[in-house]
N, C-alpha and C positions, 0 to 999 in steps of 0.2 A: 504494500500500500504506500503510495507516494505522498499522501496527505496525512496531517495530524489534526486533531480537534482541540483547539484552544478553549472553545466554548460551544454551547449548543448551536449557535448561529455563526461560528467563525472556524472555518477549516483553512489551514495554510499548507503550502508545500513543505515537505520535510527538508527540502533543500531550498533555502531562501536566497535570493540574489541581493547582496549587499551593495549599496551605492556610496559607501564612504569614500571610495577612491575618486569620486567626482571632485571633492575638495582638493585632492592631491593633483588632479589633472588641471585644476584652475589655479594652482599655485603660481606665485610670482606674476599675477595679473593676466594669466592666460584665460581667454574667453572661449567657452564652448559654444557651438551652435546648438541651442537648446532643442530645436526641432529635429535636427539630425541625431542628437543624443537620444531624444524620445523615440525615434524610429528604431534605434538600435535595441530598444527593449522588446520589440515585437518577437524576435526569434526565441526569446526565453519563454514567453507565454505559449508560443506555438509548440515548444518542446515540453510543455507541462509545468514549467517553473513559473507559476502565476503569482508568487508572493515576492514583494520587494521591500527591503528594509532600508530606512534612511533616517535623517535627523535634521533638526533646524540648522545645525552647524556643518552639514555636509555640502557646503557650497550651494550650487543650484539644484541639488538632487530633488528636492520637493517640487520645484517648478518643472523640471524635466518629467517627473512622474505624472504631474498634473496634465501636462500637454499630451503625454502618451495615453493616459486614461480617457481624456475627453476626445482627442482627435483620432487616435489609432485603435482604441479598444473600448468604445462606448458600450458595447453590448457583451463584452467578455467578462468572465469571472476573474477579476484581478484584485488581489489584496495588497493594500498600501499601508505599511506600518511605518510610523515615524516616532521620533523621540524629541523630548524637550530637555535641554540642559541649561537651566537658568544660571545666571551669575550668582556667586555666594552672596548672602545678605538677606535682609528682610524682604519678604514677598507680600504683596497685597493682592486682593482678589482680581483687580483690574489687570495685573501682570499675567495672571493665569488665563483669564479670558482672552487677552490680546494674543498670547502665545498660541492658544488653540485656534482662534480665528485666523491668525496668520497662516497656520498650517492648512486649515480648511481652504483658504483662498489659494494658496500655492497648489494644493492637490486637486482643487476644483471639485470638491465633494461636499455633500451635506453632512456627513458624519465620518469620522476617522475610524478605520477598522480597529487599530490598536495604537494607543498613545502611551509611549513608554517614558518614564520619568527618572531623571538622574539627580542625585543629591551630592554636593561636594563635601559638606561638613555636617555630620550628624549632631555635633554639639550645638548647632544653631537650629532650633526647632522649627524654623520657617519651612523646612522641607515637609514637615507634617501638615502645616497649613496648606501648602501647595497640593498635596495629595487629597486632602479633604475637599478642597475647592474643585479639583479635577473630578472627584467622585460626584460632586453636584452637577458638573457639566455633563458627565456621563448620564446621569439621571434625566437631564434635560434633552438628551438625544444627540448632542454634538460629538460625543465619543461613544463608540460601541463597546469598547473594552479598554481597561487600564492594565498596563504592564510596568515593570521596573527595569532599569538597566544598571548593571554594576553595583547591585546591592549585596551586602554581605549577609551571612546567615542570621546573625543576631538582629539586624535591622529589618530583614524580611519577616522575622518572627514578630517584631513589634508591629509591623504593618498589618499582618494577617490577624493578629489578636486585638487590633484596634478598630475593627469594623470596616476596613478599606478592602474592597473587592479587587483582587489581583489575579490575573490569569497566567502571567509569565514573568520571568526574570532573565534578561539577556546578559550573559557574562562570558568572559574568556574561559574556554574549556578546550583543551587540546592534549595531545600526547606530552607536550612540554609542560602543560599547566593543568594539574589534576586537583586543584583546590575545590572544585565543585563536586568532587566525587563522593564525599562522605556526608558531612552534616548538611550541606546544602541540598544534596539529593534526597536525604531522608526527610527534611522539612518540606520540600516540594512534593514528594509523594504523599505525605500526610495531608496536605492541603490542596491536592490536585492542581498544582502549579507546574507549568512546563518550563524547562530550561531551554532558552534559545542560545546556542553556542556559537560564538565567533572565535576567530583565530585558529580554526582547526588545521589549516595548512601553514600557519605561522608566517603570514606575509609572503608565501611562496618558498620558504626555506624547506618545508616538508615536501619536496619534489625532487625529481631526478636531476634537475639543474645543479643542485648543490652536492650531489653524491660524489665523494672522492675529491672535492675541490678544496683548495687552500682557504684558510679562514680570512674573511674580508674584514677590513676596518669599517666601523660604523660610518665614518665620515665619507667613505667611498660608495655607500649604498645610495640608490637612486630614488627610492620612494619612502614615504613616512612609515608605511607598514613594515618594510624591511628594516629600517632603523629601530623601530619599536621591538620587533620580534628577535632581532639580534641580541637585544638586552635580555630577553627571556632565555636565549641559549646560554649566554654568559652566566646568568644566575642559576640555571638548572644544571650546571656542571661543566660547561665549556664545549669547545668544538670537538674534542676527541669523543666524548660520550655521545654527543649529537650525531657524529658520523656513524657510531655503532648503531644508533637507532635507525638512521637512514638505511644502513646495510640490511638490517632485519626487515624493514618495510619493503625494501627492494626485492628481497627473496620472496616475500609473501605476494607482492604485486605481480611478479613474474608467474607465480603459480596460479594466481587468480586471473591472469591476463588483463590486468588493469594497471593503473598508475599508483605511485607512492601516495599522491594526493588523495586518491580514492580510498586507499587503505586507512590513511590518517583520519579522514573525515568519516569513513564508514565505522571505524572503531568508536568514535564519539557518538555517532548516530544510534548505535546499538546500546548505549548506556541508559540505565533507568532514569526516568523523569525527563530525558531529552526529547523535546518536541520537534527540533529541527536544527540544522547547521546552516550558518550564514556564510556563503562564499562570495567574495568580492568580485566585482566586474568593472573593468575599465571600458565603459560604453563606447563602441565603435572601434576599439583597439584590440581587445582580447576577450574572447567569449567563453571558451572551455565548455560549451554547451554539451557537445557529444561526450566529452570526458565525464562531465557531471552526471549524465544519464546512466553511466556505468555503475554509479553508486547503488543502483537498485538491481544489479545483475549478480551480486554475490553476497555471501555472508561469511563471517569469519569463523572457521572451525576451531575446535579446542586446541589443536596444535598451533595454529596461527596466533590465537589469543595468548597461549602460554609463552610463545616467543616474544610477543610484544610486551607482556608483563615482565619478562626477564630483562628486556632492554630498559623498561621504565624503572626497574629497581636500581639501575645504575645512575639514574638522574637524581639530582638534589631537588627536593620539593621547593616550589615557588613559595616564598614566605607569606604568611597571613591568610586572609580569606578573600573571597571573590571581591573584586573592585578595589582592594587595598592599593593596587598599583597607582591609583589616582588620588590617594589620600595620605600615604605615608611612604617613607623610603623603604626599599629602593623603588623610585618612581620608574616603572617600566613603561615609559612613554617614548615617543619618537625623539624628544629632546633630552630625555633623562631627568626632567623636572616638569613643573607645571607652567613654565614660562610661556609656552605657546597656547596655553588654555586660559590662564587667569592672570590678572594683575595684582589682586590683593584679596585678603579674607577679612571682611569687616568684623568687628567684635559682635558676638551673638546677642549680647544684652547691653542696655545703656548703663553708663557708669556715672556716679555723682561723687564729687570730691568736696569734703567739708572744710571748715576753716582750720582744722588740725591736720589737714593733709590725708586724712583717712578716705579711702575710696570704697564706695559701696556699689553693689550690683543688685538690680531688681529684675526678677524674671517675669513679673506681671501676673502672678497668680492672685486669686482673691484672698488667699490666706495671708499674704504679705500685708495687704491693706487692712485686713480685719485685725490682725494681731500686732501690727506695727513693727515689722522687722524687715531685714533685707535678705536676699539670697546669700550674699557673701560680703565680707568686709576685709579689706587689706590694710594692715597697720605695719608699715615698714616692709620687711620681707616676709611677714607672716600673714596668711590668709585663713580665715575661719568661714566655713561654708555651713549654713543652717541645715537642720534636718530637712531632707528633700524627698518628696514623694513624686509619684508619676502623674503629676498634674500639669496640664497644658491648657491655659485658658479655663474653659468650663469643662474640659474633658479629662477623663482618666485614661491614660495611654497604657496599652498593653493588656487590657481586658482582665481576664482571670488567670493569666499566665504569670507566675511570679518571676520567671527569668526575664520575660519581656518587660515587665515593670522595672526590674532591677537595672536592666541595660538602659532604659530611658532615663531613670534616675541618675545613673552615672553620666549619661550624655548631658543632662542639665548641669551637673556638677562641673563637668569638663567645660561647658559653655561659660559658666561663671568664672572659672579659672582663666580661660582664654581672654575673657573680657578684662581681666586684671593682669594681663601680661604674664600669665603662668600656664601651667600644663599639668596633666595628670601625673607626670613623672616627679612633680614637686610635692606630691601628697606624702605625708609622713604618718598620718593616723586616720583610720576610718572606723566609724561606729555604725553598725548595721542592726536595725530593729525589724523583726518579722512579726506580723500579726498572728500567724499560726505556725507553731514550731515545725509542722510537717513540711513547710516550704523552705526550711533552712538550707537543704542541700542544693536545690535549684538556684537559690539566691547566692549561696556560697560559690557555686560554680560560675555564675555570672561575674561575681566579684573576682574570682580567680582569672577568668578570661581577660578582664580589663586591667587588673592590678598585679597579675602574677609576675610580670617582669620588674615590678616596682617594689613589691613586698613591704608595704607600710605596716605599722602596728595596727592591729585590728581587734575589734570586739563584736560579737554577734550574739544578740539576746532576743528572747521573745518579749514583746510588749504590746499592750493594747493601743493601737494607733487611732489617732483622731481622724474621723472621716470614714464614711462607708466605702467599701471596695478597695481600700488601700491595703496592699499585701506587704509592702516593704518601705522603710524609710532609712535614709543614709545621711550621715553628716561627716565632714572631713576637715582636717587641718593640713595646711601646706606651708612649706617654707621654700620661698623662691630661691633657687640656686643660681649660679653664674650663667647657666644656659637658659634660664627662665625667660 
């Protein structure tokens, strides 16, 4: 079967055509002929690859897809998936509405099949505001379904337990990058969410072209994708173990009478929770349509799978969770940092300075106004963060899941610290209060996931919390170090 069901009314190709390379083709002021590029989409649909994935920042990709749909495929079943990657900082509802309307106008449709959302900084709760407003626009009929892109497991857990309806999470998932294989897959299976995998051929590195070739310098590579995925090769163990992987894939490809790229993508396509793999296209330049069709002509037998697993065992795991390459070192991006994505990260919360030089952060919850306190106060190099619950505005975030609530609480604490020119690594003491002692382990594991590399002094006790449905409350003390 060449299609997968994301929702009752949305079926997509298991092989999606990614249009991110439009931005690369338009680099340095190069102008594409939009109509010509649109016509180049037709062969994909004729071959059964009816789903196209793009984003607001993929150059003219949305406009090209809109021309194609209206002019060249008005009566064909074509699925147009796009993304919104807002700048970091405060969002208002008008920002969300304008982003959706802009994509609607570009795509020339009345409703977007799948609108995928990216968040840069989880410590700034504006990302949750954005998702709640997107859900309202979905209910109004402007969006058919909501998806995420580059979300990690902990924050996907927050989303699904906070009443936001998500059908997919688009993340990097390849033979080089197995971060989505365990916890992410388990959570997606539990909530019927599909993984849309990109990077399966690693910018073309997982092809015959690089088999037996000398290692290139990143500066000599010609595309953003190649520069990006060469960093993945470096982090996953280097050129020698990568060549071993290529040799194993080449042997299997010869046996299956297909390409290394087919084997690399086919392996990911067979993984649990994966709804599709996204293969990039340089419209009008390289298509690979016939090669991609071979993905459905074979399956990997036990011997082939065992050979691949043995090659993977020689690789070093990509650090962190899905999407971390955009949020913390090592930044596995084309430039090796975020310089070509962002200019700055505004503080998550407003800061007030009093006459004594003390700086205070308010997170805007009604509890702060009611009881007359701030979220955090900095006195010299010391920061004291108040007992913090999973409150955002009038909402309780994380639902009935203690781990989800705990992660959001730590996000709020991190946001307060960032606003005071500090970070989680400066925390020296945490105090954790659980409403029901049965939740201690889930909360402790969330604490360990976020503070395990810091190891502050810690206390966890059961306490009756103020406010219904709160499962956990955390307060911290931090001392800003030289790197703060």
